[in-house]
N, C-alpha and C positions, 0 to 999 in steps of 0.2 A: 377450603380456600377460596379465597375471592375470586368471582367469575372474571373478571378482568384480567387477572393475573394468568388464570387458565387459559383464555383466550391468547393472551400473550405467549405462552409459551407453547402452544400449539402453533402459532406463526412462526416461532423460532426453530420447531422441529420442521414446518415444511420448508424452510430456507436452507435446511441442511446442517443445523447445528445439533446433530446427533454423533453419537459415537459410533463408528464402522470400522472395518478393517478390510485389508488387501493382502492376499497372499501371493507372493511375486516369485517365479523361477526366474534368477538372473540371469547373466551371460549372454543377451541376446541384444545385438545392436537394434537401435530405433532409426527405424526408415519411414519418410514419408512425409505428407503434408498436413499441417494444421492450420485453422484460421486463428487470429486475433480478434477479440472485440475492444471495446474502449477500455482506458484506463480504469482499474479500480479506485487509484487516488486521485481520479478527474470525475468520475461518474457520481460517486457518493456525493463529491461536495456540489456537484451542478446541481444535484438534486435539492441539496438543501437551499441553494440559492434560488431556486423557484418559489420559496416562502416570501421572498422580498417584491414579488411581482404581483400587478392589479391584473394580470391576464395569464392564460394558461401558458405553459411553455412545452416545446417538444426536444427531447433529447433522445439521439439515435446511436448506435452502436452501443447501447447499455449493457454489459455483461451479465449474464445469469448466473450471478454468485450471492453466497449467503448475505455479504456485509450490503448488497444492494436491496435483499430482504428485509433486513433489518431498518434500513432507513425508508423504504416502503413501509413499514409498519408504523415507524414513527411519524411520518407524515400524514398518514391515514388518521392516525391517533389526533393530530391536530386539525383535521376536518379537510386537508389536502385531498382531492380525488386523484389517485395515480391510475391509469389506465393504460393499456398496451395499445399502440397505434398500428397502423395499417402494415409496415414492414417488422420483419424479425429484430428484435432489440431496440424497439422504439417506445418510450415512454411518454405518456401526455399527463403533465402535470397543472392542475387547477387549483391555486391556492385560494379562489374566491370565497370559500366559507371557513377560513381559518377561525379556529376557535381554542380555548383553554382545554389541554388534555388532564383526564386523571391520572396522578402521580404513579399509582400503582402500577398502569398498565407502561408508561413511559420507562419505568424502572425494570420492570420484567423483560423488556424489548432491548433496552441499551445496554443490559449487561455484560453482551459479548463484542460490543463496538466502541471506540473511542469517538465516533463520529458527534455523539449528543452534545459535545462541548462546542461543535460549530453553530448548532441551533441558537445560541445564545444572542448575538447580534440581531439576526433576523427576528425572532420571538419578541425580543426588547421593542423593535421597531414596528411589531403588527400588533402585540397584546400588551407591551409594556412590563412584562416580566417573563422570567425564565426559570424553570425548575430543571437543575440537572444532578443524576444521581452519581453514584461512585461509577467511576468509569474502568471498564475491562480492557480487553484488548490484549496482544501477544506477550508472553512473560519473556520479554528481551531486556529488561531492565528498567530502570526509574524513569518515567516519562510525565514528568509533573507538569502539572496545567497551570503553573505560577504564570507563566509568561502570557497564557490567555486571560486569565482573571487581572493581571497588573495592565494588560492592554485595555481590557473593558472597565476597568475603574478609570482609565485615562479619559474614556470616552465620558465618563459621566456615570457610570452604572455603578450602583451600590449591592455589594455583595455580601451576603449572610449565608453561614453555614449553620444547618440545621440536622436532626436526627435523618431527615430524608435524604440530605444530600446539600447540593448549594442552591440558594435563591438568588436570584437577581432581579432588580428592579431599576427604574428608571425613570424618578418622580419629576426630571427637569427636562426630560429629553436627551438625547445623546447629541454630542458636538464633536467637532474634528479637534485632533490632538496631534501633538509631536510625538512619537514614540519611536525608541530604538532598541531593537529587540538585542539581548544580549549574546545570541547566536543565531543563526539565519533559521530558524525553524520552519519547516513548511507549515505544520498546523497553525502556528501564531500568525503568519503571514496570511493564511488563509482567514483567521480569525477577523484580523483588521480590515481586509478588503471585503468580508461579507457585513461588517458594521459600519464600516467608512463610507460606503457608497450611499446610505441614506442618512448618514449625520449631519447636522448642520454645521456647514464650514469647510474648511479645507484640513485634510488629515497627511501628514508627513510620515512615512515609515521608513527610517535606515536599518540597514543590515537586514535586509528583507530576504526571504527566499526567491530563487528566481529560475526552479524548477519546470520542465517544460510543461507540467500538469498546473503549476501556478500561472503560467503564461496562458494557457490554455483558458483557465478558470477567469482570467483578466478580461479574455476575448468575449466570454459568455456575457460578463458584467456589463461589457461594451455596447453589445448588442441589445441589452435590456435598457440603455439608456445612462449608464454611469460614464462619469469622466475622470479617467485614470492614465497618469502618465509614469512610464518606467525610465528613470533616468540610470546613467552610469552609476557603479560603485554600489549597488544595491539600495537604491533611493525609490520609493514609489510615492507619486504625490496622488492622493483621490479627493476630488472637488465633490462633496455631498449633494445630491440632487432630491427634489420633492417626491418624486416616484419612479417607480421601474416598472416596465412591461416585460411580458414574457419573451422568452428566446426560442430560437429553432435552431440547434447546435448537433454537428457531428462530434462524438468524444474522439480526443487524442487516443491512438492504440495504446494498448499496455505494454511499455518498455520493460517492465520487471519480469512479466509472461515471456517475454520474446526471449531476454537474457537466460532465464530458467530452461527453456527449451534448447538453448543455444548450448549450454553446459551439458544437457542431457545427451545432445549429441554427441559430444566431445568424450564425454566420459565412459558412453555405450560403445565407442568408435563408429557412431551412426552417420546419418545422413538425414537432417530435418528441414525442410521447407516450412518458415513460418510466415505464412501468409497474413499481410496488413503490417509487418515490421519495416520501419523507414531508418534508413542509415542516419539522419542528421541527429535524431534523439539519442541514439545508439553508439556516438563515435567513440565515447571513452571506453565503453567496453568492447568494441570491435578492436581497438587497439591493444588491449590486454588478451584479448580472445587469440588474435594472430600471435602474439609473442608467447603464448603458451604452445602453440603449434597448431591451433585449430585454423580452418579454412572457411572462407563465407564467398557468395556471389550475392551481389546487390540485383535485384529486379526491379520492375516498376511496381510490381504488387507484393512483395515481399523480399525477405533474404533468405538464402540457402544457408546452413550452418553444418559444416562436416569435417568428419576426421580424416585428414588426406592421407594418412598411413604413416609409418615411423614414429619414434619417441616425442613424447611432449617434453616440455624444457619448463623449468621451474621459473615462477616470477615474484617480485615483491610487489604486493599491491597495497594502498593506502586508501580507505575507504574516506569520502568527504560528501559536502554537500555539492548540488550541481554548480558548476560542469565536472566536477571530479567523478569518481568513482563510487557509486550508489552502494550503501549498505547492503540492500537487498540484493544486490548481485554478486557477494562476497559467498552467501552460504552454498549456493548450487555450484559456484565455481570451486570451491575447497575440495568436493568430490572430486572433480576433474583432476585436481592438483595431486590428488593421492596416486594417480599414474603418471604424473611427471618426473623424470628422472633427476634427482637432487633434493636441494633444500629451497622451498617456498616459503615465503614469510606474507602473513595479510596483516596488518595494522587497521585495527577496527576503531575509528575516532569517534564514530557518530554516539552509538549505543554501548554502555559497558557492559553489558551481559548478553552479548548476541553470539558467543562459542559455546553455549550450553548444548546444542544440538551435535557438536564433535564427539561428546561422550557415546554416543550410539556409532559412530564412525570407528571410534577407536576399539570398541566393542566388536568390530566387524573387521579387524585387523587393522586399521589406519594407522600409522605413526604421526601422532599429532599432538604437539605439547603447547597448552594455553599460559601464557604469560600475563597473570591477572593484572598487572602493573604495566604493561607495555614494555616494548624494548627501546631503547635508545640507539639511533642510527645518525651519523655524520649526512647520509644520504636522503633523511626525511625532507619531503617539500611540504605536506601537511603540517601546519603547527601542532605540535604534542597537547593533547588534552588531559586534565587530571583523570579523568575516568576510564581512559582508552585501554584496551587490551591488544594482545598481538597472539596470533597462533602459527606455529612453525610446523609445516608439513614436511615430512621426508618420504620422498618416494624413489622407486615405485612399490607399493605394498598390493598386493591383490586381495581384496575383500571377500568375506565369506557371508552366509545367509545368517539371519539372526531375527530375533524376535524386538520389535521396535516400538514404542508408544510416542507419537509425535507432540512436540512440546509446543510449537508456535508454526506460523504461516509458512515464512521463507525456509526454515529449519525442516520443517515437515515436508515440504518439494524435496530438499535436498536429501532427506531420507528416502524418499522415493527412487530419486536417481541412485542413490548407493544401492539400494536392494534391486534395483536393475541392472547394475555393473556386478552384482557378487555373484560368485559360485554357489550354486545349491539355492534352498528357499530362504525366504524371508516373510514373515508376516509383520505387518506394518498396521498398526491400531490407531484410532482417534483420527482417522483422516477427514473426518467431517470438517476440521480446521483448515483443512488445506480448500474446500469449497468456499471460504471467506475472499479467496482471492484468485482463483484459478477457475474458470468457466469450463465444465463438462470436462474436466481434466482426466476422467475415468474413460470416457468414450475417445478421448484423443490417445490415450494409451493404447486402446484398442487399435485405431487408425494407424499407430504408427508401429504395430506387430509385437506389442509387447506380451509377455505370457505371463498371465496371471488369473487369480480369481477373485472377484470382487464380492464381499460379503458384506451385505449393508444391514 
């Protein structure tokens, strides 16, 4: 085996991309306090943004998760120095020695992540070319990169497919473009931002994503010297600049992790204080949490989520882009909805295959029916999409222990919650996937009093 590939595989093992399992004795409420770091969906993109600078950048509150490890490995393969700063969770990224990387190493490192596609714009600016391997990520449906490639072509990139993957070049440099996304994709919006800031001229992006993590990335790019204007109706203007400097930034908290622990508190009839969680970025989730029957107290340093007693109530949820209910929130919430009295419906409008995790819940005793073509309803507020699905949950149904293999990141955390609520013992395997987005989740389970044995 090529030594570069061996080195990359060892790096993947170091960041937690290995198969392991946890044996959980369920039925015990989770109680205590845990702390959040920066958002997975911001920190990894901010690390890529450091490639665009001519001076070092400092990123704070970086979560210790395997996706950060993957991006670190890729940056180092391109000659970026990534070192730990003075405080915990601080990274210093120095791009002064950026160089072309051996494709075999990039391929081995990138196979577990979708992040590599976002390297394209910065690499085209720095090196004049980018090689992108086949992309990995969670098995939650078709996540085509067509939006990304179409945007890069609009900037003047030439895209060629080869046996290695996708090769992009910019023989005439990159210039500003008028781009309208067919869907407000977070990844495609990030692609445009990371490419447009150094492109010559002005870029107008219509139908952009406006998630809090996007706004935080824009704040980072502005610190670096970018000129970006966010207008109403999902329109963003980016005026290209000749050079960018490094940034010093503290990452936005991880609202997906916050919502996951909130659902765990509700499902286990527990009481969890999520340190670092903020109300503003969670308002849509908090409304649904309250409708279900959960309670929360807003504090300056976090949010307390707890089950106040009494039966939980059924709800109808429609996932959508921000400011709607995030698709990443529905999976942990569905576990709590198995305890609600009555019929709940979750309409998944963002990804077409995100209910695969319910198979394990059904095996554990849940009454869930997935409608693979969705459900029509006169009360719908989110426009119907061709690939949407719906899940109908009838409760309350007690769950019992089972052997579960985790399929994806958010579904995997939902399986953990289900095992924690179930009567009896459950063995949850392939939990290394959870380390992609949840920092030190084993330690946090211990802090919250869960009854488990970790078998790494």
